[in-house]
C-alpha positions in Angstrom: -34.2 19.2 11.3 -35.7 16.0 12.6 -35.5 14.2 15.8 -34.0 10.8 15.1 -35.0 8.0 17.4 -31.9 6.0 17.0 -28.9 8.2 16.0 -26.2 6.4 13.9 -22.9 5.7 15.5 -20.4 8.5 15.1 -18.0 8.1 12.2 -14.2 8.6 12.7 -14.6 12.0 10.8 -17.4 13.1 13.1 -15.3 12.1 16.2 -12.4 14.2 14.9 -14.7 17.2 14.5 -16.1 16.8 18.0 -12.6 16.3 19.3 -11.5 19.7 17.7 -14.5 21.5 19.2 -14.1 20.0 22.6 -10.4 20.6 22.7 -11.0 24.2 21.8 -13.3 24.6 24.8 -10.8 22.7 27.0 -7.8 25.0 26.2 -9.8 28.2 26.7 -11.0 27.1 30.1 -7.5 25.8 30.9 -6.1 29.3 30.1 -8.5 30.9 32.6 -7.4 28.8 35.6 -3.8 27.5 35.0 -2.2 30.8 35.9 -3.7 30.6 39.4 -0.9 28.2 40.5 1.8 30.4 38.9 1.1 33.5 41.0 4.3 33.3 43.0 6.5 32.2 40.0 5.2 34.9 37.6 5.3 37.7 40.2 8.9 36.9 41.1 10.0 36.4 37.5 8.3 39.6 36.2 8.8 41.7 39.2 5.1 42.2 39.8 2.6 41.4 42.7 -0.2 39.0 43.3 -2.6 41.8 42.4 -0.8 42.3 39.1 -1.2 38.6 38.2 -4.9 38.8 39.3 -5.5 41.7 37.0 -4.0 39.8 34.0 -6.2 36.7 34.8 -9.3 38.9 35.2 -8.7 40.9 32.1 -8.3 37.8 30.0 -11.7 36.6 31.2 -13.2 40.1 30.8 -12.0 40.5 27.2 -13.6 37.1 26.4 -16.9 38.2 28.0 -16.9 41.7 26.4 -16.2 40.4 22.8 -18.1 37.1 22.8 -21.3 38.7 21.6 -19.6 40.5 18.7 -17.7 37.3 18.0 -20.9 35.3 17.8 -22.4 37.9 15.4 -19.3 37.8 13.1 -19.9 34.1 12.5 -23.0 34.9 10.5 -21.0 37.3 8.3 -17.8 35.4 7.8 -18.7 31.8 8.5 -18.3 29.7 11.6 -15.3 27.7 10.4 -13.4 30.8 9.3 -14.0 32.6 12.6 -13.0 29.4 14.4 -9.6 29.1 12.6 -8.9 32.8 12.9 -9.5 32.7 16.6 -7.1 29.7 17.0 -4.3 31.6 15.2 -4.8 34.8 17.2 -4.8 32.7 20.4 -1.6 30.8 19.5 0.2 34.1 18.8 -0.9 35.4 22.2 0.3 32.2 23.9 3.8 32.4 22.3 4.0 36.1 23.2 3.3 35.2 26.8 6.0 32.5 26.8 8.6 35.2 25.9 7.1 38.0 28.0 9.8 40.2 29.7 7.3 42.0 31.9 3.7 42.2 33.1 2.7 44.6 30.2 3.7 42.0 27.5 2.0 39.3 29.5 -1.2 41.2 29.6 -0.9 41.9 25.9 -0.4 38.2 25.0 -2.7 36.6 27.6 -5.4 39.2 28.4 -5.7 40.8 24.9 -4.7 38.4 22.2 -5.7 35.1 23.9 -8.9 36.9 25.0 -9.7 38.1 21.4 -8.9 34.7 20.0 -11.2 32.9 22.4 -14.0 35.4 21.7 -13.7 34.4 18.0 -13.3 30.7 18.3 -15.8 29.8 21.1 -19.1 30.9 19.6 -18.5 28.7 16.5 -18.0 25.7 18.9 -21.5 26.0 20.2 -23.1 27.0 16.9 -21.5 24.1 15.0 -22.4 21.6 17.7 -26.1 22.7 17.5 -26.1 22.5 13.7 -24.0 19.4 13.2 -25.9 17.3 15.7 -29.6 17.7 14.9 -31.1 14.9 16.9 -31.7 15.1 20.6 -29.5 12.2 21.7 -26.4 13.0 19.7 -26.5 16.7 20.5 -26.8 16.0 24.2 -23.9 13.7 24.0 -21.8 16.2 22.0 -22.6 19.1 24.5 -21.8 16.7 27.3 -18.3 16.0 25.9 -17.6 19.7 25.2 -18.8 20.9 28.6 -16.9 18.1 30.3 -13.7 19.1 28.7 -14.4 22.7 29.4 -15.0 22.1 33.0 -12.0 19.7 33.2 -9.8 22.4 31.6 -10.8 24.9 34.3 -10.6 22.4 37.1 -7.4 20.6 36.0 -5.7 23.8 34.9 -4.1 24.3 38.3 -2.7 20.7 38.3 -1.4 20.7 34.7 -0.1 24.2 35.1 1.6 23.3 38.4 3.3 20.3 36.9 4.6 22.2 33.9 5.7 25.1 36.0 7.6 23.0 38.4 9.1 20.7 35.8 10.1 23.4 33.3 8.8 26.9 33.8 5.6 28.9 33.9 6.5 30.0 30.4 6.3 26.4 29.1 2.6 26.3 30.1 1.9 28.9 27.3 4.0 26.8 24.9 1.8 23.9 25.8 -1.3 25.9 24.9 0.2 26.8 21.5 0.9 23.1 20.9 -2.7 22.1 21.7 -3.9 24.8 19.3 -1.8 23.3 16.6 -3.5 19.9 17.2 -6.9 21.6 17.0 -6.1 23.2 13.7 -5.1 19.8 12.3 -8.3 18.2 13.5 -10.4 21.1 12.1 -9.7 20.2 8.5 -12.8 17.9 8.7 -15.1 20.6 10.2 -17.8 21.7 7.7 -20.0 24.8 8.0 -23.7 23.8 7.5 -24.7 27.4 6.8 -23.1 29.6 4.2 -21.6 32.9 5.4 -23.5 36.1 4.5 -20.9 38.8 3.6 -23.7 41.4 3.3 -24.9 40.8 6.8 -24.7 44.1 8.7 -22.5 44.4 11.8 -23.4 46.8 14.6 -20.0 48.3 15.4 -21.5 51.0 17.7 -23.4 48.4 19.7 -20.2 46.2 20.0 -18.3 49.2 21.4 -21.0 50.1 23.8 -21.6 46.6 25.1 -17.8 45.9 25.5 -17.2 49.3 27.2 -20.0 48.8 29.7 -18.9 45.3 30.8 -15.2 46.4 31.1 -16.2 49.3 33.3 -18.3 47.2 35.7 -15.6 44.5 36.2 -12.8 47.2 36.5 -15.0 48.8 39.2 -15.1 45.5 41.1 -11.3 45.3 40.8 -10.9 48.7 42.3 -12.9 47.8 45.4 -9.9 47.1 47.6 -8.2 50.4 46.7 -10.9 53.1 46.4 -14.5 52.5 47.1 -15.6 55.8 45.5 -13.8 54.8 42.3 -15.5 51.4 42.4 -18.9 53.0 42.7 -18.2 55.5 40.0 -16.9 52.8 37.5 -19.8 50.5 38.2 -22.4 53.3 37.8 -20.7 54.5 34.6 -20.7 50.9 33.3 -24.4 50.5 34.1 -25.1 53.8 32.2 -23.2 52.7 29.2 -25.1 49.3 29.1 -28.4 51.2 29.4 -27.3 53.3 26.5 -26.5 50.1 24.6 -30.0 48.6 25.2 -31.7 51.9 24.3 -29.7 52.1 21.1 -30.6 48.5 20.3 -34.3 49.2 20.8 -34.1 52.2 18.5 -32.4 50.2 15.8 -35.0 47.4 16.0 -37.8 50.0 15.7 -36.1 51.5 12.7 -35.9 48.1 11.0 -32.1 47.8 11.3 -30.3 44.8 12.7 -28.6 45.5 16.1 -25.7 43.6 17.6 -28.1 41.7 19.9 -31.8 41.2 19.3 -33.8 42.1 22.4 -36.1 39.2 21.5 -33.4 37.0 23.0 -34.4 38.3 26.5 -38.1 37.6 26.1 -37.7 33.9 26.7 -38.1 33.3 30.5 -36.5 29.9 30.4 -33.5 31.1 28.5 -33.0 34.0 30.8 -33.0 31.8 33.9 -30.6 29.5 32.1 -28.3 32.4 31.5 -28.3 33.3 35.1 -27.4 29.8 36.2 -24.6 29.7 33.6 -23.2 33.0 34.9 -23.2 31.8 38.6 -21.7 28.4 37.7 -18.6 29.8 36.2 -18.4 32.5 38.9 -18.3 29.7 41.4 -15.7 27.7 39.5 -13.3 30.4 38.7 -13.8 32.3 42.0 -13.0 29.1 44.0 -10.1 28.3 41.8 -8.4 31.7 42.2 -9.2 32.0 45.9 -8.0 28.6 47.0 -4.9 28.7 44.7 -3.9 32.2 46.0 -4.5 31.1 49.6 -2.4 27.9 49.3 0.5 29.7 47.7 0.6 33.0 49.5 -0.7 32.0 53.0 0.5 28.4 53.3 3.5 28.7 51.0 2.7 25.7 48.8 4.5 25.4 45.5 2.7 25.1 42.1 2.6 21.2 42.0 1.3 20.8 45.6 -1.4 23.4 44.9 -2.3 21.7 41.6 -2.5 18.3 43.2 -5.0 19.6 45.8 -7.3 20.7 43.0 -7.3 17.1 41.6 -10.3 16.5 43.9 -12.4 19.1 42.1 -11.2 17.8 38.7 -12.2 14.2 39.6 -15.6 15.3 40.8 -16.3 17.3 37.7 -15.1 14.5 35.4 -17.4 11.9 37.1 -20.6 13.9 36.7 -20.0 15.9 33.5 -19.1 12.8 31.5 -22.4 11.2 32.8 -24.4 14.2 31.4 -26.2 12.1 28.8 -27.2 9.3 31.2 -28.3 11.8 33.9 -30.4 13.7 31.4 -32.3 10.5 30.6 -33.2 10.0 34.2 -33.7 13.5 35.6 -35.0 16.8 34.3 -32.6 19.6 33.5 -34.2 21.7 36.3 -33.5 19.0 38.8 -29.9 18.5 37.6 -29.2 22.3 37.8 -30.7 22.6 41.3 -28.8 19.5 42.5 -25.6 21.0 41.1 -26.0 24.2 43.0 -26.9 22.4 46.2 -23.8 20.2 46.0 -21.5 23.2 45.1 -22.8 25.4 48.0 -22.5 22.5 50.4 -18.9 22.0 49.1 -18.0 25.6 49.9 -19.4 25.2 53.4 -17.4 22.0 54.0 -14.3 23.6 52.5 -14.4 26.6 54.9 -15.2 24.5 57.9 -12.5 21.8 57.5 -9.8 24.3 56.5 -10.5 26.3 59.6 -10.3 23.3 61.8 -7.4 21.4 60.3 -4.0 22.4 58.8 -3.5 19.3 56.7 -3.9 19.7 52.9 -6.4 16.8 53.0 -8.9 19.3 54.6 -9.4 20.8 51.1 -10.3 17.5 49.4 -14.0 16.9 50.6 -15.1 20.4 49.8 -13.4 20.6 46.4 -14.8 17.2 45.5 -18.3 18.3 46.3 -17.9 21.5 44.3 -16.5 19.6 41.3 -19.4 17.1 41.5 -22.0 19.9 41.6 -20.5 21.9 38.8 -20.2 18.8 36.6 -23.9 18.0 37.1 -25.2 21.3 36.0 -22.8 22.7 33.3 -24.3 20.8 30.4 -28.0 21.2 31.3 -27.7 25.0 31.6 -26.2 25.2 28.1 -28.9 22.9 26.8 -31.6 25.0 28.3 -30.4 28.2 26.6 -29.2 26.8 23.2 -32.3 24.8 22.6 -34.7 27.7 23.2 -33.9 29.3 19.8 -34.0 28.3 16.1 -30.8 27.9 14.1 -31.1 31.4 12.5 -30.4 32.8 16.0 -27.7 30.4 17.1 -25.0 33.0 16.3 -26.6 35.6 18.6 -27.6 33.2 21.4 -24.2 31.4 21.4 -22.4 34.7 21.7 -24.7 35.9 24.4 -24.5 32.6 26.3 -20.7 32.4 26.2 -20.5 36.1 27.1 -22.6 35.6 30.2 -20.6 32.5 31.2 -17.2 34.3 30.8 -18.6 37.4 32.5 -19.3 35.0 35.4 -15.7 33.9 35.3 -14.6 37.5 35.4 -16.9 38.3 38.3 -15.7 35.2 40.2 -12.0 36.1 39.9 -12.7 39.8 40.5 -15.0 39.5 43.5 -13.3 36.7 45.3 -9.8 37.8 44.3 -10.5 41.4 45.5 -11.6 40.2 48.9 -8.6 37.9 49.2 -6.0 40.4 48.0 -7.3 43.0 50.4 -6.1 40.9 53.3 -4.4 37.5 52.6 -5.4 35.9 55.9 -7.6 32.9 56.9 -10.4 35.4 57.6 -10.2 37.0 54.1 -10.2 33.5 52.5 -13.3 32.5 54.4 -15.0 35.8 53.5 -14.3 35.2 49.8 -15.6 31.6 49.9 -18.7 32.6 51.9 -19.4 35.3 49.3 -19.2 32.7 46.6 -21.6 30.5 48.5 -24.2 33.3 48.9 -24.0 34.0 45.1 -24.4 30.2 44.6 -27.7 30.3 46.6 -28.9 33.0 44.1 -28.1 30.6 41.3 -30.1 27.9 43.1 -33.1 30.3 43.4 -32.9 31.0 39.6 -32.8 27.2 38.9 -35.8 26.6 41.1 -37.8 28.9 38.8 -37.1 26.9 35.7 -40.1 25.1 34.2 -40.7 21.6 35.7 -41.7 19.9 32.5 -41.0 20.6 28.8 -43.5 22.2 26.6 -45.8 20.1 24.4 -45.2 19.6 20.7 -47.9 19.3 18.1 -47.9 16.3 15.9 -45.4 16.4 13.1 -42.8 18.3 15.2 -44.3 21.8 15.0 -45.0 23.5 18.2 -48.7 24.0 19.2 -50.0 27.1 17.6 -47.3 27.3 14.9 -48.2 28.4 11.5 -48.9 25.5 9.1 -45.9 24.2 7.3 -43.3 25.7 9.7 -40.4 23.4 10.6 -39.5 23.2 14.2 -36.1 22.4 15.7 -36.4 19.9 18.6 -35.3 21.0 22.0 -32.6 19.1 23.9 -33.9 16.7 26.6 -36.4 18.3 29.0 -35.3 21.9 28.1 -38.5 23.3 29.5 -39.2 25.0 26.2 -41.4 24.1 23.2 -39.5 23.8 19.9 -39.1 27.2 18.2 -40.4 27.6 14.7 -38.0 28.7 12.0 -37.9 32.3 11.3 -37.0 34.0 8.0 -33.5 35.3 7.6 -33.1 38.9 8.6 -31.3 41.1 6.2 
């Protein structure tokens, strides 16, 4: 792949492909947040509680996180486009099942399980195809900017869109809306091409997939149990940690034996990528944690309906839209490290403003300044964090790193909903709300500390595009703007 100085203007076909990929990220992010404004409606209709709806939301995010790594790996074996379309179909079936759900159990089956599995299949191809179909720095930065913008907007605007649909029709219609968007994506996907042929002989580490998924599920379930039984919480988290340790030990043994594991440990040897993964996790934790906490507080404590709750979230959506759609222009002027640090600073400041104003004033306008700052901050840093991680590896490892990247992000979403939601559900008062938001702010400071450790300048590249010290004749893939990493040489396909 070569770095083109002046990329050609996108053709109508290329724009349709990008629209399909970006809409896929939009609808999956929308699904993770739109239920937040339906808490009262769903709990009344299905005869459940706020905690029951929280469990459904968290399990959806958790299933995505637990299966994203296996989903990314399957793209190598069955092809990126095939996995993308299969995931869309599974997701649509889950959405329609939710629309007809007679009780919480069916809702969990449709939303948490089927939509979660569908998302785990379709999201890794979005990032792999974007990396492969847009080989030059400028066009790839623009494409990732559009995808991350729609993803962030889907999460931030989910409460507003969901609130409007719920009030105008029913909460069930919001799931029909998701199925209709999926139908549009399938139509646009006819023009998607897979640059790399599938490899049916590629081995798949089933044992590793089971261990990694089990470990992640146990940890998040432990967090959810915090408000009921602290001993159970500790037991589940410790058990989850032991299972993940077993997974990494098994992976190391398979690599030493020359077998291909689910996830190469070499992915964790890149310091810049590791720090980028931490920032991704914390960003989505902040976004989804804030969305759930504020939505639950507005509906349960203040008694707002779905539309009024959704309208208040418009401030966050507007802020995220303004900065995320400016990702390409911002990347030309500032380093990715600077953008990520600025994003965390704005987001943490937004949480502080939100808590202070809501404590002092009872008007709904008290939520606007803080949510606007949080949206601006998240929009600034979502795209740079993805660029840092994706551009640290060659195309042969895009299936693995895309799965890992999306898993880490969705795990952050799960943690955000589980941690903040658990604090809030334990005592739905102004004090519990403030405690949940302050907890999010403290975690945001940890993300800022990780961002501060990112390299200040990109690595140098030897003439001809190969990284310094690369073997003669190796072809390098250029990094995205100011990724902080030298281009990675191509590596032979691993059987």
